[in-house]
C-alpha positions in Angstrom: 0.0 0.0 0.0 1.3 3.4 -0.9 -0.1 6.7 0.4 0.4 9.7 -1.9 2.0 12.8 -0.3 1.3 16.2 -1.7 3.9 18.9 -1.1 3.7 22.3 -2.8 6.9 23.2 -4.7 7.9 19.6 -5.4 7.7 18.3 -9.0 7.3 14.6 -9.2 5.3 12.1 -7.2 5.9 11.4 -3.5 4.5 8.3 -1.8 4.9 7.0 1.7 5.1 3.2 2.1 3.9 2.2 5.6 6.1 0.1 7.7 6.3 -3.6 6.7 6.9 -6.7 8.7 10.6 -6.2 8.9 11.3 -2.7 7.6 10.4 0.8 8.6 8.2 3.2 6.7 9.9 4.8 3.7 9.5 7.7 1.3 9.3 7.1 -2.5 10.1 9.8 -5.0 8.8 9.0 -8.6 8.5 5.3 -7.6 12.1 5.0 -6.3 13.4 5.3 -2.7 14.0 9.0 -2.0 17.5 10.2 -1.4 18.5 9.7 2.3 18.9 12.7 4.6 21.4 13.3 7.3 19.6 11.2 9.9 17.6 7.9 10.0 14.1 8.2 8.4 15.0 11.6 6.9 15.0 12.3 3.2 16.1 15.2 1.0 13.8 16.2 -1.8 14.8 18.8 -4.3 12.1 21.5 -4.7 11.2 23.3 -8.0 13.3 26.3 -6.7 16.4 24.1 -6.4 16.3 24.1 -2.6 16.3 20.7 -0.8 13.4 20.1 1.5 13.9 17.8 4.5 11.1 15.2 4.9 11.2 13.1 8.0 9.0 10.0 8.8 8.2 9.7 12.5 6.8 6.3 13.7 3.7 6.7 15.8 3.7 4.0 18.6 2.7 0.7 16.8 0.8 2.3 13.9 2.4 1.3 10.6 1.6 4.7 9.0 4.1 7.3 10.1 3.6 11.1 10.7 5.4 13.2 8.1 7.4 16.2 9.1 8.2 18.7 6.3 10.8 21.2 7.5 9.4 20.7 11.0 5.7 20.9 10.1 3.5 17.9 10.6 1.6 16.6 7.6 -1.2 14.1 8.4 -1.3 11.3 5.8 -4.4 9.5 7.1 -6.9 9.8 9.9 -5.5 8.5 13.1 -7.0 5.2 14.4 -10.0 5.8 16.6 -9.8 5.1 20.3 -12.2 2.2 19.7 -9.9 0.8 17.0 -7.0 1.0 19.5 -9.0 -0.8 22.2 -10.2 -3.4 19.8 -6.6 -4.0 18.5 -5.2 -4.2 22.1 -7.6 -6.8 23.5 -5.1 -9.6 23.1 -2.7 -7.7 25.4 -5.0 -9.0 28.3 -3.1 -12.3 27.9 -0.1 -10.8 29.6 -2.1 -10.8 32.9 -2.9 -14.5 32.6 0.2 -15.8 30.8 3.2 -13.7 31.7 5.8 -13.6 29.0 4.2 -16.2 26.8 0.8 -14.5 27.0 2.4 -11.1 26.5 4.4 -12.3 23.4 1.3 -13.8 21.8 -0.9 -10.8 22.8 1.7 -8.3 21.6 2.1 -10.0 18.3 -1.7 -10.1 17.8 -1.9 -6.4 18.8 0.8 -5.5 16.2 -1.0 -7.4 13.4 -4.4 -6.0 14.4 -3.1 -2.4 13.9 -2.0 -3.4 10.4 -5.4 -4.9 9.7 -7.0 -1.6 10.6 -4.7 0.2 8.2 -5.5 -2.2 5.3 -7.8 -1.4 2.4 -10.5 -3.8 3.6 -14.0 -2.6 4.5 -14.5 -1.5 8.2 -16.8 -4.5 8.8 -14.1 -6.9 7.4 -11.5 -5.2 9.5 -13.4 -5.6 12.8 -14.3 -9.2 12.0 -10.8 -10.1 11.1 -9.3 -8.4 14.2 -11.9 -10.2 16.4 -11.0 -13.5 14.8 -7.3 -12.9 15.2 -7.8 -12.0 18.9 -9.7 -15.3 19.4 -6.9 -17.2 17.6 -4.3 -15.6 19.9 -6.2 -16.8 23.0 -6.6 -20.3 21.4 -2.8 -20.4 20.6 -2.0 -19.3 24.2 -4.3 -22.0 25.7 -2.8 -24.7 23.4 0.8 -23.6 24.3 -0.2 -23.6 28.0 -1.5 -27.2 27.8 1.6 -28.4 25.9 4.0 -26.7 28.2 2.2 -28.1 31.3 2.4 -31.6 29.8 6.1 -31.2 29.0 7.0 -29.8 32.4 4.8 -31.9 34.7 4.7 -35.0 32.4 
């Protein structure tokens, strides 16, 4: 998924690619990775006036879509997730209270995936159904792992 970024005074197309499974968000200029800036997640884009503009992508908690800073000013790419979407995504985190590190790991992974589902191009109904299903799967995996570990440890 690419999110178009409109900046006055820049000729060419700018797109932001949200964070992937194993890579941070990145900026594309005319379909190619934009020239790197002086720091991590910073890019230098040449303006029509010949002056380089500093574009920085700032990660927002666990949301795959970053905030964009253009010369220090914030540009909002998409609407932030609603509080209800954050709560619905974070339901698997409850496993940490029942399962310690194992529950926290499974719950954290499900939370991370859930936020990506809410940023997908599916319909809202499909997103909520899939997030609910994934949360139920996380609980099921935790219970199965708990039974298996109990069997291994206590024979």
